C-alpha positions as CSV (number, residue, x, y, z in Angstrom):
1,M,0.0,-0.1,0.2
2,R,1.3,3.3,-0.9
3,Q,2.1,5.8,1.8
4,A,-0.1,8.8,1.5
5,D,2.3,11.5,2.3
6,F,4.2,10.8,-1.0
7,P,3.2,11.4,-4.6
8,T,0.6,9.8,-6.5
9,S,1.2,7.5,-9.0
10,R,-0.8,8.8,-11.8
11,A,-0.2,9.6,-15.6
12,T,-1.9,12.8,-15.3
13,A,-4.3,14.4,-12.7
14,A,-7.4,16.4,-12.7
15,T,-8.8,17.5,-16.1
16,Q,-7.2,14.9,-18.2
17,S,-9.6,12.7,-20.3
18,T,-9.4,8.9,-20.7
19,A,-9.0,9.4,-24.3
20,A,-5.2,8.2,-23.9
21,T,-6.2,5.2,-21.7
22,S,-8.9,4.2,-24.4
23,A,-6.5,4.5,-27.4
24,V,-4.0,2.1,-25.3
25,Q,-6.4,-0.2,-24.5
26,S,-7.7,-0.4,-28.3
27,N,-4.3,-1.0,-29.2
28,M,-3.9,-3.9,-27.1
29,H,-6.9,-5.4,-28.8
30,A,-5.5,-4.6,-32.1
31,T,-2.1,-6.4,-31.1
32,A,-4.1,-9.5,-29.8
33,A,-5.7,-9.6,-33.0
34,T,-2.3,-10.5,-34.6
35,V,-1.4,-13.4,-32.5
36,A,-3.1,-16.6,-30.8
37,A,-5.2,-15.7,-27.8
38,G,-3.0,-17.8,-25.7
39,S,0.3,-15.7,-26.4
40,F,-1.4,-12.5,-26.2
41,G,0.5,-11.9,-22.5
42,S,4.1,-12.8,-24.1
43,V,3.4,-10.7,-27.1
44,F,2.5,-7.5,-25.5
45,Q,5.3,-7.8,-23.0
46,Q,7.7,-8.0,-26.2
47,V,6.0,-5.0,-27.5
48,Q,6.4,-3.1,-24.1
49,G,10.1,-4.0,-23.9
50,E,10.8,-3.1,-27.6
51,V,9.3,0.5,-26.7
52,A,11.2,0.7,-23.1
53,R,14.5,0.2,-25.0
54,F,13.5,2.6,-27.6
55,I,12.9,5.5,-25.3
56,E,15.6,4.6,-23.1
57,Q,17.8,5.1,-26.1
58,G,16.8,8.5,-26.7
59,G,13.7,8.0,-28.8
60,G,14.4,9.4,-32.5
61,N,13.0,7.8,-35.5
62,A,10.0,5.5,-34.6
63,T,10.3,3.7,-38.1
64,S,13.0,1.3,-36.4
65,L,10.1,0.0,-34.4
66,S,7.7,-2.7,-35.3
67,P,4.1,-1.7,-36.4
68,Q,2.6,-2.9,-32.9
69,G,5.7,-1.0,-31.1
70,R,4.6,2.1,-33.5
71,A,1.3,2.0,-32.4
72,Y,2.0,1.4,-28.8
73,L,4.4,4.5,-28.5
74,E,2.0,6.6,-30.0
75,Q,-1.2,5.7,-27.8
76,S,1.0,5.5,-24.7
77,Q,2.3,8.9,-24.6
78,P,0.7,11.5,-22.1
79,V,-1.5,13.9,-23.7
80,N,0.1,17.3,-24.3
81,V,3.3,16.4,-23.2
82,L,5.6,14.3,-25.6
83,G,3.4,15.3,-28.6
84,S,4.6,19.0,-27.9
85,I,7.9,18.0,-29.4
86,N,8.8,17.0,-32.7
87,Q,11.2,14.7,-34.0
88,G,13.9,17.5,-34.0
89,G,13.6,18.1,-30.7
90,E,12.1,21.7,-30.9
91,I,9.2,22.5,-28.5
92,G,6.2,24.7,-29.0
93,E,5.9,28.2,-27.4
94,V,3.9,27.5,-24.9
95,Q,6.4,24.8,-23.3
96,Q,9.0,27.2,-23.6
97,Q,7.3,29.8,-21.4
98,F,6.6,26.9,-18.8
99,L,10.2,25.9,-19.1
100,A,11.3,29.7,-18.4
101,S,9.0,30.2,-15.6
102,I,10.2,27.3,-13.4
103,K,13.9,27.4,-14.4
104,P,15.2,29.1,-11.4
105,W,13.4,26.4,-9.3
106,T,14.6,23.5,-11.4
107,Q,18.2,24.6,-11.1
108,E,17.8,24.8,-7.3
109,T,16.1,21.6,-7.1
110,G,18.4,19.8,-9.3
111,A,21.4,20.7,-7.1
112,R,19.5,19.7,-4.1
113,L,19.0,16.0,-5.5
114,G,22.0,15.8,-7.5
115,V,20.4,15.6,-11.0
116,A,20.4,17.7,-13.9
117,P,17.5,20.5,-14.1
118,E,16.4,19.4,-17.3
119,I,15.1,16.3,-15.5
120,V,13.4,18.0,-12.9
121,A,11.7,20.2,-15.5
122,A,10.8,17.0,-17.3
123,H,9.2,15.5,-14.5
124,A,7.1,18.6,-13.5
125,A,6.0,18.6,-17.3
126,L,5.1,15.4,-17.3
127,E,2.8,15.6,-14.2
128,S,1.5,18.9,-14.9
129,G,0.9,18.8,-18.8
130,W,3.6,21.8,-19.1
131,G,1.3,23.3,-16.6
132,Q,-1.7,23.5,-18.6
133,R,-3.6,20.4,-16.2
134,P,-3.0,22.0,-12.8
135,L,-4.2,20.5,-9.7
136,R,-6.7,23.1,-8.4
137,Q,-8.6,24.0,-5.2
138,G,-12.3,24.1,-4.9
139,T,-12.4,27.5,-5.7
140,G,-10.6,27.2,-9.0
141,A,-7.2,28.2,-7.4
142,D,-4.2,26.8,-8.5
143,T,-2.4,24.5,-6.1
144,N,1.0,24.8,-7.6
145,N,1.4,21.4,-7.1
146,L,3.3,20.3,-10.2
147,F,4.6,17.0,-9.0
148,G,1.0,15.5,-8.1
149,I,2.3,15.1,-4.4
150,K,-0.7,13.4,-2.1
151,A,-1.6,15.0,1.2
152,G,-1.4,12.5,4.1
153,G,-1.9,12.8,7.7
154,K,1.4,14.2,8.3
155,W,0.8,17.0,5.9
156,Q,0.0,20.1,7.9
157,G,-0.4,22.7,4.9
158,D,-3.4,23.3,2.6
159,V,-5.2,20.4,0.7
160,A,-7.1,20.0,-2.5
161,S,-9.1,17.1,-3.5
162,N,-8.7,16.3,-7.3
163,V,-9.8,13.5,-9.7
164,T,-6.5,11.4,-10.6
165,T,-5.9,8.4,-12.9
166,E,-4.4,5.2,-10.9
167,Y,-3.5,1.9,-12.6
168,E,-4.1,-1.6,-10.8
169,A,-0.9,-3.8,-10.2
170,G,-1.1,-6.8,-12.6
171,S,-3.7,-5.8,-15.1
172,G,-2.7,-2.1,-15.5
173,T,-6.3,-1.2,-15.7
174,A,-6.7,2.6,-15.3
175,L,-9.0,3.7,-12.6
176,K,-10.4,7.3,-11.7
177,K,-10.3,8.2,-8.1
178,T,-10.6,11.3,-6.1
179,E,-7.4,11.9,-3.8
180,R,-6.4,14.8,-1.6
181,F,-3.3,16.6,-2.8
182,R,-1.0,19.3,-1.2
183,S,-1.4,22.9,-2.0
184,Y,1.2,25.4,-2.2
185,P,1.4,29.1,-1.9
186,D,3.7,29.5,-5.0
187,Q,6.1,27.3,-7.3
188,A,8.9,27.8,-5.1
189,S,7.2,26.1,-2.2
190,A,6.1,23.1,-4.5
191,F,9.7,22.4,-5.7
192,R,11.1,22.6,-2.4
193,D,8.7,20.3,-0.9
194,Y,9.2,18.2,-4.1
195,A,13.1,17.8,-3.4
196,Q,12.4,17.1,0.5
197,V,10.0,14.3,-0.2
198,L,12.4,12.6,-2.8
199,L,15.5,13.4,-0.1
200,D,13.7,12.1,3.2
201,N,11.9,8.7,1.5
202,P,14.5,6.0,1.1
203,R,12.7,4.4,-1.4
204,Y,13.9,7.1,-3.6
205,R,17.2,6.9,-2.8
206,A,18.3,5.3,-6.1
207,A,17.0,8.3,-8.2
208,L,19.3,10.9,-6.1
209,N,22.5,11.8,-7.6
210,T,22.2,10.4,-11.0
211,G,23.5,13.5,-12.6
212,A,22.5,13.5,-16.0
213,D,21.0,10.2,-16.6
214,A,17.6,10.6,-17.1
215,G,16.9,6.7,-17.5
216,A,18.6,6.1,-14.2
217,F,16.4,8.9,-12.4
218,A,13.3,7.6,-13.9
219,Q,13.8,4.2,-13.1
220,G,15.0,5.1,-9.3
221,L,11.5,7.0,-9.0
222,A,9.2,4.1,-10.5
223,R,11.0,1.3,-8.5
224,G,10.4,3.3,-5.4
225,G,6.6,3.4,-6.4
226,Y,6.3,7.2,-7.4
227,A,3.8,5.7,-9.9
228,T,1.5,3.2,-10.8
229,D,1.6,3.8,-14.7
230,P,3.9,1.0,-16.3
231,N,5.0,3.3,-18.7
232,Y,6.2,6.1,-16.7
233,A,9.6,5.6,-16.6
234,A,9.6,5.2,-20.2
235,K,7.8,8.6,-20.7
236,L,9.9,10.5,-18.3
237,T,13.3,9.4,-19.7
238,Q,12.1,10.2,-23.3
239,L,10.8,13.8,-22.3
240,A,13.9,14.5,-20.1
241,T,16.1,13.4,-22.8
242,R,14.8,15.7,-25.4
243,L,15.1,18.6,-22.9
244,Q,18.5,17.4,-22.4
245,R,18.8,17.5,-26.2
246,T,17.2,21.2,-26.8
247,A,19.5,22.6,-23.7
248,A,22.7,21.3,-25.3
249,A,21.7,22.9,-28.6
250,D,21.0,26.2,-27.3
């Protein structure tokens, strides 16, 4: 059971629709149609592994993937996150504005965690949809919770209830749930609390001091239980790698 004081394991929170989940399930059915029913699980695992290796190597030209792999990659990406970056690594104006607005905090947080600031920025972008899907108070005010951190019994600050997506262990079935999340007065407070959560929780020790290794950071989070989305580490790795490439090209 997840400790309530630590981050939710959702792919996205609040207002995200179930379109991406439905698309993934549809793709799974399409893949199953090409193999015998008894071997579906094995084939699906092979497709997942193929896509995970592709993402861990930095992505790029998806034509190197099998047809099933390309379909799975396309349908499993978080809405408005990876799709905002083209194959050349360029990002849109809205995404650039988001990155500029959080840059001071990603640098500070990266230094505390021992990771590249682009990795922290990618995590905030993945969880918040580039700041376009913020967790909100009942009044509609932004909670500034860019990392989807839940409010457990030890949390003494403000709280906001939001709908989130959780994935069942084993089956990977996506379920909508209403959870209590931490609310912050500003982004600086959100980033500092996020860093403290990772530093204080031994489950995330493997993610710390991973430098520019986006894959190691993402795997450290996933293995520590940050997310139940089976593709979470792969999504974060791909997004962080693209941001690192963009930063290196500037």
